[in-house]
C-alpha atoms as an extended CHARMM CRD file, in Angstrom:
* protein
*
       274  EXT
         1         1  MET       CA             -0.2590000000        0.2430000000        0.2740000000  PROA      1               0.0000000000
         2         2  PRO       CA              2.6390000000        2.9080000000        0.5500000000  PROA      2               0.0000000000
         3         3  ALA       CA              4.3060000000        1.9090000000       -2.4480000000  PROA      3               0.0000000000
         4         4  ARG       CA              0.8470000000        2.8580000000       -4.5510000000  PROA      4               0.0000000000
         5         5  ARG       CA              0.8520000000        6.1270000000       -2.6660000000  PROA      5               0.0000000000
         6         6  ARG       CA              4.4350000000        7.1370000000       -3.4310000000  PROA      6               0.0000000000
         7         7  THR       CA              3.4530000000        5.7240000000       -7.1070000000  PROA      7               0.0000000000
         8         8  LEU       CA              0.0520000000        7.8570000000       -7.0050000000  PROA      8               0.0000000000
         9         9  THR       CA              1.5720000000       11.0540000000       -5.1560000000  PROA      9               0.0000000000
        10        10  ARG       CA              4.6820000000       11.2870000000       -7.7340000000  PROA      10              0.0000000000
        11        11  VAL       CA              1.3930000000       11.1780000000      -10.8260000000  PROA      11              0.0000000000
        12        12  LEU       CA             -0.5430000000       13.5080000000       -8.9610000000  PROA      12              0.0000000000
        13        13  GLY       CA              2.7260000000       15.6000000000       -8.6360000000  PROA      13              0.0000000000
        14        14  LEU       CA              4.4160000000       15.4770000000      -12.1350000000  PROA      14              0.0000000000
        15        15  ALA       CA              0.3940000000       15.9890000000      -13.6890000000  PROA      15              0.0000000000
        16        16  PHE       CA              0.5040000000       19.4300000000      -11.2480000000  PROA      16              0.0000000000
        17        17  VAL       CA              3.7690000000       20.1930000000      -12.8550000000  PROA      17              0.0000000000
        18        18  ALA       CA              2.8010000000       19.7150000000      -16.5690000000  PROA      18              0.0000000000
        19        19  LEU       CA             -0.2850000000       22.1150000000      -15.7160000000  PROA      19              0.0000000000
        20        20  PHE       CA              1.1300000000       24.8350000000      -14.5240000000  PROA      20              0.0000000000
        21        21  ALA       CA              4.8450000000       24.6860000000      -16.9210000000  PROA      21              0.0000000000
        22        22  GLY       CA              2.1450000000       24.1470000000      -19.5980000000  PROA      22              0.0000000000
        23        23  GLY       CA             -0.0150000000       27.4970000000      -18.1170000000  PROA      23              0.0000000000
        24        24  CYS       CA              2.6960000000       29.7900000000      -19.7790000000  PROA      24              0.0000000000
        25        25  LYS       CA              0.9030000000       33.0580000000      -20.5000000000  PROA      25              0.0000000000
        26        26  GLY       CA             -2.0670000000       32.1100000000      -19.3880000000  PROA      26              0.0000000000
        27        27  GLN       CA             -2.4850000000       29.3880000000      -21.9260000000  PROA      27              0.0000000000
        28        28  TRP       CA             -3.8510000000       26.8070000000      -19.2920000000  PROA      28              0.0000000000
        29        29  SER       CA             -7.0400000000       29.1490000000      -18.8310000000  PROA      29              0.0000000000
        30        30  ARG       CA             -7.4410000000       28.2810000000      -22.7450000000  PROA      30              0.0000000000
        31        31  VAL       CA             -6.5510000000       25.0240000000      -22.4670000000  PROA      31              0.0000000000
        32        32  GLY       CA             -3.3550000000       24.8920000000      -24.9230000000  PROA      32              0.0000000000
        33        33  TRP       CA             -5.0910000000       27.8500000000      -27.4620000000  PROA      33              0.0000000000
        34        34  PRO       CA             -2.7600000000       30.6520000000      -28.6740000000  PROA      34              0.0000000000
        35        35  ALA       CA             -4.4340000000       33.9490000000      -26.7600000000  PROA      35              0.0000000000
        36        36  PRO       CA             -6.5280000000       34.8840000000      -29.7600000000  PROA      36              0.0000000000
        37        37  ILE       CA             -5.9460000000       38.9210000000      -31.7610000000  PROA      37              0.0000000000
        38        38  THR       CA             -9.2440000000       38.8450000000      -33.1260000000  PROA      38              0.0000000000
        39        39  LYS       CA            -12.7500000000       39.1950000000      -31.9970000000  PROA      39              0.0000000000
        40        40  GLU       CA            -13.8260000000       36.2020000000      -34.3400000000  PROA      40              0.0000000000
        41        41  GLY       CA            -11.0880000000       34.3890000000      -32.9200000000  PROA      41              0.0000000000
        42        42  ARG       CA            -12.6860000000       34.6550000000      -29.4040000000  PROA      42              0.0000000000
        43        43  ASN       CA            -16.0680000000       33.7900000000      -30.5200000000  PROA      43              0.0000000000
        44        44  THR       CA            -14.1660000000       30.2580000000      -32.0470000000  PROA      44              0.0000000000
        45        45  LEU       CA            -12.7630000000       30.2320000000      -28.2250000000  PROA      45              0.0000000000
        46        46  ASN       CA            -15.9920000000       30.5110000000      -26.8680000000  PROA      46              0.0000000000
        47        47  VAL       CA            -17.2520000000       27.7930000000      -28.7420000000  PROA      47              0.0000000000
        48        48  TRP       CA            -14.4380000000       25.6470000000      -27.5450000000  PROA      48              0.0000000000
        49        49  TYR       CA            -14.7530000000       26.4730000000      -23.9020000000  PROA      49              0.0000000000
        50        50  GLY       CA            -18.5720000000       25.2240000000      -23.7170000000  PROA      50              0.0000000000
        51        51  SER       CA            -17.5770000000       22.2780000000      -25.9550000000  PROA      51              0.0000000000
        52        52  LEU       CA            -14.5790000000       21.1150000000      -23.3170000000  PROA      52              0.0000000000
        53        53  THR       CA            -16.9110000000       22.8520000000      -20.3260000000  PROA      53              0.0000000000
        54        54  THR       CA            -20.5130000000       20.2270000000      -21.9660000000  PROA      54              0.0000000000
        55        55  ALA       CA            -17.9650000000       17.4300000000      -22.1410000000  PROA      55              0.0000000000
        56        56  ALA       CA            -16.5950000000       17.7630000000      -18.1070000000  PROA      56              0.0000000000
        57        57  ILE       CA            -20.0770000000       18.0240000000      -17.2840000000  PROA      57              0.0000000000
        58        58  VAL       CA            -21.2560000000       14.5680000000      -19.1940000000  PROA      58              0.0000000000
        59        59  GLY       CA            -18.0330000000       12.8930000000      -17.9570000000  PROA      59              0.0000000000
        60        60  ALA       CA            -18.2680000000       13.5660000000      -14.6460000000  PROA      60              0.0000000000
        61        61  VAL       CA            -21.5820000000       12.8980000000      -14.4470000000  PROA      61              0.0000000000
        62        62  VAL       CA            -21.0610000000        9.3070000000      -16.6330000000  PROA      62              0.0000000000
        63        63  ILE       CA            -18.5360000000        8.9000000000      -13.9040000000  PROA      63              0.0000000000
        64        64  ALA       CA            -20.0680000000        9.9010000000      -10.6600000000  PROA      64              0.0000000000
        65        65  LEU       CA            -22.9830000000        7.2630000000      -12.2410000000  PROA      65              0.0000000000
        66        66  ILE       CA            -20.6730000000        4.5860000000      -12.8810000000  PROA      66              0.0000000000
        67        67  LEU       CA            -19.5730000000        4.3380000000       -9.5840000000  PROA      67              0.0000000000
        68        68  TRP       CA            -22.8040000000        5.3900000000       -7.9420000000  PROA      68              0.0000000000
        69        69  SER       CA            -23.9410000000        1.5920000000       -9.0170000000  PROA      69              0.0000000000
        70        70  ALA       CA            -20.8810000000       -0.1790000000       -8.4800000000  PROA      70              0.0000000000
        71        71  LEU       CA            -20.6360000000        0.7530000000       -4.9680000000  PROA      71              0.0000000000
        72        72  TRP       CA            -24.5420000000        0.5750000000       -4.1560000000  PROA      72              0.0000000000
        73        73  TYR       CA            -24.9100000000       -1.9230000000       -6.0010000000  PROA      73              0.0000000000
        74        74  ARG       CA            -21.9090000000       -4.2430000000       -5.2870000000  PROA      74              0.0000000000
        75        75  ARG       CA            -22.1560000000       -7.8890000000       -4.6660000000  PROA      75              0.0000000000
        76        76  ARG       CA            -22.8250000000       -8.1240000000       -0.6000000000  PROA      76              0.0000000000
        77        77  SER       CA            -22.6110000000      -11.7080000000       -0.3460000000  PROA      77              0.0000000000
        78        78  PRO       CA            -21.6850000000      -15.0660000000       -2.0120000000  PROA      78              0.0000000000
        79        79  ASP       CA            -25.4850000000      -16.3020000000       -2.3870000000  PROA      79              0.0000000000
        80        80  GLN       CA            -27.0900000000      -12.3310000000       -2.7030000000  PROA      80              0.0000000000
        81        81  LEU       CA            -28.1120000000      -12.4260000000       -6.4070000000  PROA      81              0.0000000000
        82        82  PRO       CA            -28.9570000000       -8.9050000000       -7.5270000000  PROA      82              0.0000000000
        83        83  ARG       CA            -32.7390000000       -7.8780000000       -8.7040000000  PROA      83              0.0000000000
        84        84  GLN       CA            -32.9140000000       -8.2760000000      -12.1010000000  PROA      84              0.0000000000
        85        85  VAL       CA            -34.0080000000       -4.7990000000      -14.0010000000  PROA      85              0.0000000000
        86        86  ARG       CA            -35.2950000000       -5.9100000000      -17.3230000000  PROA      86              0.0000000000
        87        87  TYR       CA            -35.5870000000       -2.0790000000      -18.5840000000  PROA      87              0.0000000000
        88        88  ASN       CA            -36.7720000000        0.9950000000      -17.2960000000  PROA      88              0.0000000000
        89        89  LEU       CA            -38.5940000000        3.0210000000      -19.6960000000  PROA      89              0.0000000000
        90        90  PRO       CA            -38.3740000000        6.2500000000      -17.8950000000  PROA      90              0.0000000000
        91        91  ILE       CA            -34.6720000000        7.0580000000      -17.9790000000  PROA      91              0.0000000000
        92        92  GLU       CA            -34.2440000000        5.2920000000      -21.9250000000  PROA      92              0.0000000000
        93        93  VAL       CA            -36.0510000000        8.3040000000      -22.9180000000  PROA      93              0.0000000000
        94        94  LEU       CA            -34.2050000000       10.3230000000      -20.6380000000  PROA      94              0.0000000000
        95        95  TYR       CA            -30.6590000000        9.2140000000      -21.6570000000  PROA      95              0.0000000000
        96        96  THR       CA            -32.0260000000        9.3380000000      -25.3580000000  PROA      96              0.0000000000
        97        97  VAL       CA            -33.6520000000       12.9520000000      -25.0330000000  PROA      97              0.0000000000
        98        98  ILE       CA            -30.4030000000       14.3210000000      -23.5230000000  PROA      98              0.0000000000
        99        99  PRO       CA            -27.8810000000       13.9840000000      -25.5510000000  PROA      99              0.0000000000
       100       100  VAL       CA            -30.2320000000       15.2740000000      -28.5690000000  PROA      100             0.0000000000
       101       101  ILE       CA            -30.4240000000       18.6330000000      -26.8740000000  PROA      101             0.0000000000
       102       102  ILE       CA            -26.7500000000       18.7660000000      -26.0180000000  PROA      102             0.0000000000
       103       103  ILE       CA            -25.7790000000       17.7300000000      -29.3080000000  PROA      103             0.0000000000
       104       104  ALA       CA            -28.5030000000       20.1000000000      -30.6740000000  PROA      104             0.0000000000
       105       105  VAL       CA            -27.7020000000       23.5800000000      -28.5440000000  PROA      105             0.0000000000
       106       106  LEU       CA            -23.6540000000       22.7480000000      -29.1970000000  PROA      106             0.0000000000
       107       107  PHE       CA            -24.6010000000       22.1730000000      -33.2320000000  PROA      107             0.0000000000
       108       108  TYR       CA            -26.6820000000       26.0020000000      -33.0090000000  PROA      108             0.0000000000
       109       109  PHE       CA            -23.3830000000       27.6690000000      -31.3090000000  PROA      109             0.0000000000
       110       110  THR       CA            -21.0760000000       25.9120000000      -33.6060000000  PROA      110             0.0000000000
       111       111  ALA       CA            -23.3330000000       26.9920000000      -37.0490000000  PROA      111             0.0000000000
       112       112  ILE       CA            -23.8840000000       30.7710000000      -35.4030000000  PROA      112             0.0000000000
       113       113  ARG       CA            -19.7790000000       31.2340000000      -35.4570000000  PROA      113             0.0000000000
       114       114  GLU       CA            -19.1910000000       29.5160000000      -38.4520000000  PROA      114             0.0000000000
       115       115  ASN       CA            -21.7030000000       32.2450000000      -39.8940000000  PROA      115             0.0000000000
       116       116  ASP       CA            -19.7030000000       35.0760000000      -38.3900000000  PROA      116             0.0000000000
       117       117  GLU       CA            -16.5230000000       33.7030000000      -39.4240000000  PROA      117             0.0000000000
       118       118  ASP       CA            -18.0790000000       34.8070000000      -42.9710000000  PROA      118             0.0000000000
       119       119  LYS       CA            -19.7460000000       37.4950000000      -42.5280000000  PROA      119             0.0000000000
       120       120  PHE       CA            -18.1850000000       40.5740000000      -44.4670000000  PROA      120             0.0000000000
       121       121  THR       CA            -19.2340000000       43.9160000000      -43.6550000000  PROA      121             0.0000000000
       122       122  ALA       CA            -19.8550000000       46.6340000000      -46.6030000000  PROA      122             0.0000000000
       123       123  ASN       CA            -16.7260000000       48.9670000000      -46.4260000000  PROA      123             0.0000000000
       124       124  PRO       CA            -13.4740000000       46.9230000000      -44.7950000000  PROA      124             0.0000000000
       125       125  ASP       CA            -11.0110000000       49.2180000000      -43.3150000000  PROA      125             0.0000000000
       126       126  VAL       CA             -8.5310000000       47.3570000000      -44.9340000000  PROA      126             0.0000000000
       127       127  THR       CA             -8.2450000000       44.8030000000      -47.9630000000  PROA      127             0.0000000000
       128       128  VAL       CA             -5.1530000000       42.8200000000      -49.2230000000  PROA      128             0.0000000000
       129       129  GLY       CA             -4.4460000000       40.3210000000      -51.7360000000  PROA      129             0.0000000000
       130       130  VAL       CA             -2.9310000000       36.9910000000      -50.2540000000  PROA      130             0.0000000000
       131       131  VAL       CA             -0.6950000000       34.8470000000      -53.4630000000  PROA      131             0.0000000000
       132       132  GLY       CA              0.3750000000       31.6640000000      -51.6660000000  PROA      132             0.0000000000
       133       133  PHE       CA              2.9980000000       30.3280000000      -54.0640000000  PROA      133             0.0000000000
       134       134  GLN       CA              5.9600000000       27.8940000000      -54.6850000000  PROA      134             0.0000000000
       135       135  TRP       CA              7.4960000000       28.5670000000      -52.2220000000  PROA      135             0.0000000000
       136       136  SER       CA              6.4200000000       31.5390000000      -50.1640000000  PROA      136             0.0000000000
       137       137  TRP       CA              3.9270000000       34.6050000000      -50.2910000000  PROA      137             0.0000000000
       138       138  GLN       CA              2.8490000000       37.9370000000      -51.7970000000  PROA      138             0.0000000000
       139       139  PHE       CA              0.7640000000       40.2600000000      -49.9780000000  PROA      139             0.0000000000
       140       140  ASN       CA             -0.7300000000       42.8220000000      -52.0340000000  PROA      140             0.0000000000
       141       141  TYR       CA             -2.2700000000       46.5400000000      -50.9860000000  PROA      141             0.0000000000
       142       142  PRO       CA             -4.5800000000       47.1520000000      -54.0390000000  PROA      142             0.0000000000
       143       143  GLN       CA             -6.0790000000       50.2620000000      -52.0410000000  PROA      143             0.0000000000
       144       144  GLU       CA             -2.5430000000       51.2220000000      -51.4800000000  PROA      144             0.0000000000
       145       145  GLY       CA             -1.0560000000       50.6020000000      -55.1540000000  PROA      145             0.0000000000
       146       146  PHE       CA              1.8280000000       48.3740000000      -53.4770000000  PROA      146             0.0000000000
       147       147  SER       CA              2.8280000000       44.4160000000      -53.0940000000  PROA      147             0.0000000000
       148       148  ILE       CA              5.0490000000       42.8620000000      -50.3950000000  PROA      148             0.0000000000
       149       149  THR       CA              6.6610000000       39.5700000000      -51.8350000000  PROA      149             0.0000000000
       150       150  GLY       CA              8.9390000000       37.1470000000      -49.9650000000  PROA      150             0.0000000000
       151       151  ARG       CA             12.1140000000       36.0410000000      -51.3570000000  PROA      151             0.0000000000
       152       152  PRO       CA             14.5800000000       33.4030000000      -50.8290000000  PROA      152             0.0000000000
       153       153  GLY       CA             16.0840000000       33.7570000000      -47.4230000000  PROA      153             0.0000000000
       154       154  ARG       CA             13.4960000000       36.7240000000      -46.2460000000  PROA      154             0.0000000000
       155       155  TYR       CA              9.7290000000       35.8930000000      -44.6390000000  PROA      155             0.0000000000
       156       156  PRO       CA              7.0270000000       38.7290000000      -45.9770000000  PROA      156             0.0000000000
       157       157  GLN       CA              5.7610000000       40.8780000000      -42.8100000000  PROA      157             0.0000000000
       158       158  MET       CA              2.3870000000       41.9670000000      -42.9910000000  PROA      158             0.0000000000
       159       159  VAL       CA              1.2540000000       44.9130000000      -41.7140000000  PROA      159             0.0000000000
       160       160  LEU       CA             -2.8130000000       46.0730000000      -40.4390000000  PROA      160             0.0000000000
       161       161  PRO       CA             -3.9660000000       48.3050000000      -37.9110000000  PROA      161             0.0000000000
       162       162  VAL       CA             -5.6490000000       47.2020000000      -35.0840000000  PROA      162             0.0000000000
       163       163  ASP       CA             -9.5930000000       47.8330000000      -34.2250000000  PROA      163             0.0000000000
       164       164  SER       CA             -9.7390000000       47.5220000000      -38.3440000000  PROA      164             0.0000000000
       165       165  HSD       CA            -11.8300000000       45.3810000000      -39.9050000000  PROA      165             0.0000000000
       166       166  VAL       CA             -9.3930000000       43.7250000000      -42.7450000000  PROA      166             0.0000000000
       167       167  LEU       CA            -10.7980000000       41.7640000000      -45.7600000000  PROA      167             0.0000000000
       168       168  PHE       CA             -8.8020000000       39.3350000000      -47.1320000000  PROA      168             0.0000000000
       169       169  ASN       CA             -8.4690000000       38.0070000000      -50.4860000000  PROA      169             0.0000000000
       170       170  GLU       CA             -6.6850000000       34.3720000000      -51.4610000000  PROA      170             0.0000000000
       171       171  THR       CA             -5.5090000000       32.8740000000      -54.7320000000  PROA      171             0.0000000000
       172       172  SER       CA             -2.0520000000       30.8340000000      -56.0070000000  PROA      172             0.0000000000
       173       173  PRO       CA             -1.1220000000       30.6200000000      -59.0790000000  PROA      173             0.0000000000
       174       174  ASP       CA              0.3040000000       26.6270000000      -58.8470000000  PROA      174             0.0000000000
       175       175  VAL       CA             -1.0040000000       24.2230000000      -55.8740000000  PROA      175             0.0000000000
       176       176  VAL       CA             -3.5750000000       24.2700000000      -52.7860000000  PROA      176             0.0000000000
       177       177  HSD       CA             -1.9320000000       26.5560000000      -49.9330000000  PROA      177             0.0000000000
       178       178  ALA       CA             -3.5540000000       27.5830000000      -46.8580000000  PROA      178             0.0000000000
       179       179  PHE       CA             -3.4940000000       30.6330000000      -44.9940000000  PROA      179             0.0000000000
       180       180  TRP       CA             -2.8500000000       30.8200000000      -41.3030000000  PROA      180             0.0000000000
       181       181  VAL       CA             -1.6280000000       33.8230000000      -38.6100000000  PROA      181             0.0000000000
       182       182  ILE       CA             -1.9000000000       30.8900000000      -35.9920000000  PROA      182             0.0000000000
       183       183  PRO       CA             -3.6070000000       33.4670000000      -32.7880000000  PROA      183             0.0000000000
       184       184  PHE       CA             -6.5060000000       34.3760000000      -35.5720000000  PROA      184             0.0000000000
       185       185  LEU       CA             -7.9720000000       30.7950000000      -34.4290000000  PROA      185             0.0000000000
       186       186  PHE       CA             -8.8980000000       30.2560000000      -38.3770000000  PROA      186             0.0000000000
       187       187  LYS       CA             -7.3060000000       29.5480000000      -41.8180000000  PROA      187             0.0000000000
       188       188  ARG       CA             -8.6700000000       28.9550000000      -45.0320000000  PROA      188             0.0000000000
       189       189  ASP       CA             -7.2680000000       27.2890000000      -47.9810000000  PROA      189             0.0000000000
       190       190  VAL       CA             -5.5280000000       29.3150000000      -51.3080000000  PROA      190             0.0000000000
       191       191  VAL       CA             -6.4730000000       27.8780000000      -54.0070000000  PROA      191             0.0000000000
       192       192  PRO       CA             -6.1300000000       27.3380000000      -58.0050000000  PROA      192             0.0000000000
       193       193  GLY       CA             -8.5500000000       29.7110000000      -60.1050000000  PROA      193             0.0000000000
       194       194  ARG       CA            -10.9430000000       30.6360000000      -57.3550000000  PROA      194             0.0000000000
       195       195  GLN       CA            -10.4040000000       33.4540000000      -54.9500000000  PROA      195             0.0000000000
       196       196  ASN       CA            -11.4100000000       32.7970000000      -50.9470000000  PROA      196             0.0000000000
       197       197  SER       CA            -12.0790000000       35.4090000000      -49.0500000000  PROA      197             0.0000000000
       198       198  PHE       CA            -12.7020000000       36.1880000000      -45.4010000000  PROA      198             0.0000000000
       199       199  GLU       CA            -12.4880000000       38.8660000000      -43.2170000000  PROA      199             0.0000000000
       200       200  VAL       CA            -11.5290000000       39.7020000000      -39.2570000000  PROA      200             0.0000000000
       201       201  TYR       CA            -11.8510000000       42.6400000000      -36.9930000000  PROA      201             0.0000000000
       202       202  LEU       CA             -8.4110000000       43.1060000000      -35.0650000000  PROA      202             0.0000000000
       203       203  THR       CA             -8.2640000000       43.3700000000      -31.3760000000  PROA      203             0.0000000000
       204       204  GLN       CA             -5.0150000000       43.3540000000      -30.6100000000  PROA      204             0.0000000000
       205       205  THR       CA             -1.4780000000       44.7260000000      -31.6640000000  PROA      205             0.0000000000
       206       206  GLY       CA              2.2370000000       42.8150000000      -31.6250000000  PROA      206             0.0000000000
       207       207  THR       CA              3.9880000000       40.7420000000      -34.2450000000  PROA      207             0.0000000000
       208       208  PHE       CA              2.0990000000       37.1300000000      -34.8940000000  PROA      208             0.0000000000
       209       209  ALA       CA              3.9950000000       34.3710000000      -36.8210000000  PROA      209             0.0000000000
       210       210  GLY       CA              2.0060000000       32.7170000000      -39.5990000000  PROA      210             0.0000000000
       211       211  LYS       CA              2.8650000000       30.0850000000      -41.9780000000  PROA      211             0.0000000000
       212       212  CYS       CA              1.1220000000       27.2250000000      -44.8150000000  PROA      212             0.0000000000
       213       213  THR       CA             -0.9310000000       24.9270000000      -43.2490000000  PROA      213             0.0000000000
       214       214  GLU       CA             -1.0590000000       23.0520000000      -46.9490000000  PROA      214             0.0000000000
       215       215  LEU       CA              1.6860000000       20.5920000000      -47.4190000000  PROA      215             0.0000000000
       216       216  CYS       CA              2.2530000000       22.0250000000      -51.0420000000  PROA      216             0.0000000000
       217       217  GLY       CA              5.1070000000       20.3170000000      -52.3150000000  PROA      217             0.0000000000
       218       218  THR       CA              8.7310000000       20.0830000000      -51.3550000000  PROA      218             0.0000000000
       219       219  ASP       CA              9.8550000000       23.2130000000      -49.7730000000  PROA      219             0.0000000000
       220       220  HSD       CA              6.4770000000       23.4190000000      -48.1420000000  PROA      220             0.0000000000
       221       221  ASP       CA              7.6590000000       24.4650000000      -44.6060000000  PROA      221             0.0000000000
       222       222  ARG       CA              9.6880000000       27.8910000000      -46.3720000000  PROA      222             0.0000000000
       223       223  MET       CA              6.4280000000       29.2390000000      -46.5110000000  PROA      223             0.0000000000
       224       224  LEU       CA              5.9640000000       31.4730000000      -43.2860000000  PROA      224             0.0000000000
       225       225  PHE       CA              5.7180000000       35.2040000000      -42.6460000000  PROA      225             0.0000000000
       226       226  THR       CA              4.6140000000       37.2840000000      -39.8950000000  PROA      226             0.0000000000
       227       227  LEU       CA              1.8320000000       39.6280000000      -39.3350000000  PROA      227             0.0000000000
       228       228  LYS       CA              2.7300000000       42.5510000000      -37.4010000000  PROA      228             0.0000000000
       229       229  VAL       CA             -0.7700000000       44.5720000000      -35.5890000000  PROA      229             0.0000000000
       230       230  VAL       CA              0.1000000000       48.0850000000      -35.2670000000  PROA      230             0.0000000000
       231       231  SER       CA             -1.6100000000       51.5640000000      -33.9410000000  PROA      231             0.0000000000
       232       232  LYS       CA             -3.4920000000       52.7760000000      -36.8330000000  PROA      232             0.0000000000
       233       233  SER       CA             -0.8210000000       56.4610000000      -37.0020000000  PROA      233             0.0000000000
       234       234  ASP       CA              1.6680000000       53.8120000000      -36.9040000000  PROA      234             0.0000000000
       235       235  TYR       CA              0.2480000000       51.7580000000      -40.0220000000  PROA      235             0.0000000000
       236       236  GLN       CA             -0.3260000000       55.2850000000      -41.7300000000  PROA      236             0.0000000000
       237       237  GLN       CA              3.5270000000       56.0350000000      -41.4030000000  PROA      237             0.0000000000
       238       238  TRP       CA              4.3900000000       52.3710000000      -42.2030000000  PROA      238             0.0000000000
       239       239  ILE       CA              2.3100000000       52.8690000000      -45.4820000000  PROA      239             0.0000000000
       240       240  GLN       CA              4.2580000000       56.0520000000      -46.7720000000  PROA      240             0.0000000000
       241       241  LYS       CA              7.2100000000       54.2530000000      -46.3730000000  PROA      241             0.0000000000
       242       242  THR       CA              6.8510000000       51.5380000000      -48.2140000000  PROA      242             0.0000000000
       243       243  LYS       CA              5.2950000000       53.5970000000      -50.7420000000  PROA      243             0.0000000000
       244       244  GLN       CA              8.4740000000       55.4160000000      -51.1740000000  PROA      244             0.0000000000
       245       245  LEU       CA              9.9970000000       51.5300000000      -51.3280000000  PROA      245             0.0000000000
       246       246  ALA       CA              8.3640000000       50.1080000000      -53.9460000000  PROA      246             0.0000000000
       247       247  GLN       CA              8.2640000000       53.7450000000      -56.1370000000  PROA      247             0.0000000000
       248       248  ALA       CA             12.5650000000       53.7030000000      -55.5310000000  PROA      248             0.0000000000
       249       249  GLY       CA             12.6990000000       50.0950000000      -56.3600000000  PROA      249             0.0000000000
       250       250  THR       CA             15.5520000000       49.7760000000      -53.9360000000  PROA      250             0.0000000000
       251       251  ASP       CA             13.7400000000       46.8980000000      -52.2120000000  PROA      251             0.0000000000
       252       252  PRO       CA             13.3970000000       43.5140000000      -53.7640000000  PROA      252             0.0000000000
       253       253  THR       CA             10.5960000000       42.3860000000      -51.2650000000  PROA      253             0.0000000000
       254       254  VAL       CA              8.0270000000       46.1380000000      -51.5460000000  PROA      254             0.0000000000
       255       255  ALA       CA              7.2580000000       47.0450000000      -55.4690000000  PROA      255             0.0000000000
       256       256  THR       CA              4.0570000000       48.8010000000      -57.0410000000  PROA      256             0.0000000000
       257       257  TYR       CA              1.4050000000       46.7770000000      -57.3350000000  PROA      257             0.0000000000
       258       258  THR       CA             -0.6720000000       46.1540000000      -60.4230000000  PROA      258             0.0000000000
       259       259  ASN       CA             -3.1610000000       43.0850000000      -61.9200000000  PROA      259             0.0000000000
       260       260  ASP       CA             -0.0740000000       41.5090000000      -63.2210000000  PROA      260             0.0000000000
       261       261  ALA       CA              2.2910000000       41.8620000000      -60.2010000000  PROA      261             0.0000000000
       262       262  PRO       CA              4.9340000000       39.2310000000      -60.0320000000  PROA      262             0.0000000000
       263       263  VAL       CA              5.2640000000       36.2060000000      -57.9760000000  PROA      263             0.0000000000
       264       264  TYR       CA              8.6420000000       35.6260000000      -57.0750000000  PROA      264             0.0000000000
       265       265  VAL       CA              9.1730000000       31.3060000000      -57.1510000000  PROA      265             0.0000000000
       266       266  HSD       CA             11.9230000000       29.6580000000      -55.6120000000  PROA      266             0.0000000000
       267       267  ASN       CA             14.3100000000       29.4720000000      -58.5450000000  PROA      267             0.0000000000
       268       268  ASN       CA             14.2950000000       33.3390000000      -58.6230000000  PROA      268             0.0000000000
       269       269  THR       CA             12.5190000000       33.3120000000      -61.7830000000  PROA      269             0.0000000000
       270       270  GLN       CA              8.5890000000       35.7230000000      -62.0630000000  PROA      270             0.0000000000
       271       271  ARG       CA              5.5520000000       34.0000000000      -62.6690000000  PROA      271             0.0000000000
       272       272  SER       CA              2.6310000000       36.3610000000      -62.8310000000  PROA      272             0.0000000000
       273       273  HSD       CA             -1.1960000000       35.8480000000      -60.9980000000  PROA      273             0.0000000000
       274       274  GLN       CA             -4.2200000000       36.5190000000      -62.9890000000  PROA      274             0.0000000000
């Protein structure tokens, strides 16, 4: 018995350490999810909270019923035969109706949040064209007249203003990619021959990692980028500076944007997108 107690104490201690070691930056309160930086990401996280809470309650009730029935109706003597029960209609109806209600509620909130992800405002504050190509990204700012393109060894950076509605229009000239800014808690495929779109409302400043999450070929792991969310005043300053770079042509990652803006591929040749 002492050995079992020591083993149990060690297991509980390791679980305690793992829980709080994994709780850096408040991640334990989000059950490992990144902190969302968009209104839509917060809504997605709330759905996860609701689903996890529901699962925990259902699991606790089921475990409690198992323990209660095992202890209360346990065999008390070698000659005792438990009371034989064929069926209980109210209980059978109950454990059929309750799961249907739970699933219906979860489905309702999931559908509502999915609709939120596909909502578009009439006049977004910023529109960005996202082009995924082998093996990097191009970010087009049609309202400002310039584009930012990743080059071998230089990951592109997208800059956006906080407290703004941002519309992303995605396309690809070669294969399927997937555009994912990690703290968006959302990603959407970039498909050749069609335009996919989504919109977010940014709520937090900072620099955040992004990547392609669709296995798109040999150098898929090089399709990295960063998103920098800044204040609106800093964003305007960045726009002016980037326009000057595009006009000067001194930075190979920044160019004047046209409908046939070049897309740079891994062998340093150029390919146009539609």
